[in-house]
Each structure stands twice: as C-alpha cells, then as structure tokens.
Steps between C-alpha positions, in 0.01 A plus 500: 500500500833659572595206721416256221719691252784509748483122552490442123803722442688321777425163340625630167821611663547156660440322171737734316768449768460121484527496121810717506657271758426187301641663192820608672568175683621292204731774386651545842544121528686486171722785612577313822589187305740697284669640807561157656864394532663177395629285786749269326877465526721286280702363792228361730167536676441861606359628826177604323462148362554347846234728643265397220566132574443540875183707449352259246561192717359673809190592303460137394545385861204712603274297274616145572853416603441122520438485122838648402718284271836552337600394147853530369655412166839346421797715416529618141126474439400689188279807535217343296492200732497731804212694344310175438549385862371827644211508253404144593501591870264790434265278297496226762420756770189602309395137448541425873324811628806683636571870454750534218771631732865415436835672528800394294865556592753466218857396579808479278751303706571173319278605210161668481233337715193617690329445833121552514305529824133440436166397644446131427439146624640148466299434184650804329851394604446154346368654179808719467742218564313269259518745211653350185614846396703600806430254782860373514631857537269625778493412870205585726485504878277635772618815679544449871633842603451770235680771692820300536480382141477857374748657740754220477512292186331735246696808612848351451571672165425852623726792413747646752283811510196292593709326766616821670389498866258217429714193573307440819177492295606281207800306630779385268562634151695334221796716411565630152292630214190297411427557134169386356506401136250712313452736795160628600322514834618227736190513720176484303142463609205343327255754367235435761747509788664817372163675473371398843830534689549853365143595581548376859827692542718188550689562174609828339435546130804487275593535137540153354821398323465208261774253420674538166372260242732265317487468120226267379748234391649470851177503697414209723239333280498171309852358512596747771230367729597140417857578598378654825303185584771266381757674716269499803666198659844659485379844597307364793815401677594868512149647515390750768321256726745212465795725572325661795700321771828594332385861469370499855844402624652794324234739627540372855838666521334833428160453664467626859284199597644328805412137420480271202138424584410866456659499155349177381300484177423873477144454621392212272443132551 
C-alpha cells in the first residue's frame, strides 16, 4: 500500500514537472528571441551574414548537392520583382517535390539585385525564365561548385571587418562601401531552411532586419514593373551574370588563386 502511494506521488511530481516545463518553454523562447542581435551593416555583408550563408549552403549540400541551382536578377531590379522571383521559386519547389530550401544574397553594386541558391531542376529553371512577369530579368544556372561560388563571387561585397584575417578563405574583396538601397538583411533564408538549419546547428539565430519600404506611389508595381521589364534588354548588358567576366578580371588582381582556371565562373556552368 505504501509502495503504491509512493509510486503515485512520484508520477504526480513527474506530471507537474513536465507541465511546468512546457509552460515555461514558450516564455523562455520569446525572451531568447528578444535578446538576439541584428547582424546588418550599411556598408557591406557582415561576418555574421557570411557565416550564415556558408552554414546554410553546407546544410543544403548535405541533402542533395547535385540539385543546387542559382538564380540572379538584373541590376536595378525592384524589390517587388525580387520578392516575386523568390516566391515563385518556393512555389515551384513545392510543386516539384523539393524541400523549400533557398538562401538569398542581396547586393547593391550597380543597383539592387539578388542571387538565390535553391534546390531545383531544369524544368524549374525553364519555368522561371519563361515567366511573363520577370523572365527577362532573371537568369538561372546550375551550381557546379557551391563552396567556390559562396566564398568567391557572393562574398565580394563584404565589409573590411568581415575581411579581417579571412582573405585566404574568401579571396578578393571589392574595395569601398557597398550600400544597399532600402537596407535590411543581405543574407536571408527561406522559412523552412531557416528553421531546419538553426535546429541542426548550421546557422545561428539572429534578429531579422527588414528593408525600408518605399512610399506606395513609388513601389515597383504596375508601371514600375513594366519599366523594369522594358529596361531589361539594356540592364542585361550590365547585369550581374553578363558582367561576370569583367568583374572576375578585377577580382583576379585581389584573389590569391594562382591560375585563371581556378578563378573561372565562380563555380557555375
């Protein structure tokens, strides 16, 4: 009888302890979120953002490296168009049975544009390029070497602080201040990737910083989007992918790579 009472009281204590833990967990999580620090700088990609980019891509490589693709927009692409491109990628991933993993890197040199590394296939690439909404402003290619793409081409606008004692890791850096119109985080993850990469320990949680919104009259919708598409032909001549060789030549003077072959195409084909 006494043993039975003892076991019952022990079970009550376990249940009470579990309930108190489940009640405290959300509060402690919210407190942790409030204590997170922002990772942005107005003059370039920070060290924390580079670590986030590296960790996210490595996490994606663990799942399936051969399905990595890279989409990039023309210079001076409006934020609404960029949002639509990334949203379309996420939707196509769901339709094609891929995890909705993608990481976006925003750059300001030559005008705001974005690079998105994502899980995909050839059919998705064709759908993106055939879009009537933004197809003439987006370029999609398969990633051949994700590590070199991230450490070389996508790290070129990092801050001097992020570059300190890391030249051997990331190679050349473009000199000067790299302002991003509207600001906000320069390295962003899709919701699913952010959740899973943080849970696995590949990415550290951070306090998000959103870009400043423009007034409604100047947003990239309607006529603004038509201007973006109409100017695609002119912008394409100076877009990120089409000016890659010219940029590569400039980076080669800073990059420690010993041969042109090692610097070629930043890990894409």
